[in-house]
C-alpha positions as CSV (number, residue, x, y, z in Angstrom):
1,M,0.0,0.0,0.0
2,I,1.3,3.5,-0.9
3,N,0.8,6.3,1.6
4,N,-0.3,9.7,0.6
5,S,3.1,11.3,0.6
6,K,4.4,8.6,-1.8
7,K,1.4,9.0,-4.0
8,S,2.0,12.7,-4.5
9,V,5.7,12.0,-5.3
10,L,4.6,9.5,-7.9
11,F,2.0,11.8,-9.5
12,N,4.5,14.7,-9.6
13,H,6.6,12.6,-12.0
14,I,3.8,12.1,-14.4
15,L,3.6,14.7,-17.2
16,P,0.2,16.2,-17.9
17,T,0.3,14.7,-21.4
18,Q,0.8,11.2,-19.9
19,M,-2.3,11.4,-17.8
20,A,-5.4,9.8,-19.4
21,K,-7.6,12.4,-21.0
22,K,-11.3,11.9,-21.0
23,K,-12.6,12.1,-24.6
24,K,-16.1,13.1,-25.2
25,P,-18.0,10.5,-27.1
26,A,-18.5,11.3,-30.8
27,D,-21.8,12.8,-31.5
28,P,-23.3,11.4,-34.7
29,L,-25.5,14.4,-35.2
30,V,-22.4,16.7,-35.3
31,D,-20.8,14.4,-37.8
32,L,-23.8,14.6,-40.1
33,L,-24.1,18.3,-39.7
34,E,-20.4,18.8,-40.6
35,E,-20.9,16.7,-43.8
36,A,-24.2,18.3,-44.9
37,K,-24.4,20.8,-47.7
38,P,-25.6,24.4,-46.9
39,E,-28.9,23.8,-48.8
40,T,-29.6,20.8,-46.7
41,L,-29.0,22.7,-43.5
42,I,-31.2,25.6,-44.6
43,N,-34.0,23.1,-45.5
44,L,-33.7,21.5,-42.1
45,I,-33.9,24.7,-40.2
46,V,-36.8,26.0,-42.2
47,E,-38.7,22.7,-41.6
48,L,-38.0,22.7,-37.8
49,A,-38.9,26.4,-37.4
50,E,-42.0,26.3,-39.7
51,D,-44.5,25.2,-37.0
52,R,-42.5,26.1,-33.9
53,P,-42.2,29.9,-33.2
54,D,-39.8,29.3,-30.3
55,V,-37.4,27.5,-32.6
56,R,-37.8,30.1,-35.3
57,R,-37.1,32.9,-32.8
58,E,-34.0,31.1,-31.4
59,C,-32.6,30.6,-34.9
60,F,-33.4,34.2,-35.8
61,D,-31.7,35.6,-32.7
62,Y,-28.7,33.3,-33.1
63,L,-28.1,34.2,-36.7
64,K,-28.8,37.9,-36.2
65,N,-26.2,38.0,-33.4
66,M,-23.7,36.1,-35.5
67,S,-24.2,38.5,-38.4
68,H,-23.8,41.5,-36.1
69,S,-20.6,40.1,-34.7
70,H,-19.3,39.4,-38.2
71,V,-20.1,43.0,-39.3
72,L,-18.4,44.4,-36.3
73,R,-15.2,42.4,-37.0
74,R,-15.3,43.4,-40.6
75,H,-15.6,47.1,-39.8
76,G,-12.8,46.7,-37.2
77,R,-10.6,45.1,-39.8
78,K,-11.3,47.9,-42.3
79,A,-10.5,50.5,-39.7
80,R,-7.2,48.9,-38.8
81,L,-6.3,48.7,-42.5
82,S,-7.1,52.4,-43.1
83,W,-4.8,53.4,-40.2
84,Q,-1.8,51.6,-41.6
C-alpha cells in the first residue's frame, strides 16, 4: 500500500500529457451536420422552425447575433487597414 506522501511524489513525476484524457463520445449528429451541404441545413432549419415559433425565434436571434458580430469584426478590420 502506498501512503499519501508517496502518491504525491509518484504523481509529480507524471507529465500532464501522460495522464489519461477523457474524450467526449463522438456525436453522430455533429458528424452529419459537418458533412451536410448548406442547402440541406437551410431546409432542415426551415422545416424545424416552420411550425415552432420558439425554434424560429431562437434561430433568428442566433443568426442575427452572428451576423452582427461578423459585421463588427469586418468594420474593425477595415478601420485597422485604413490606419496603416
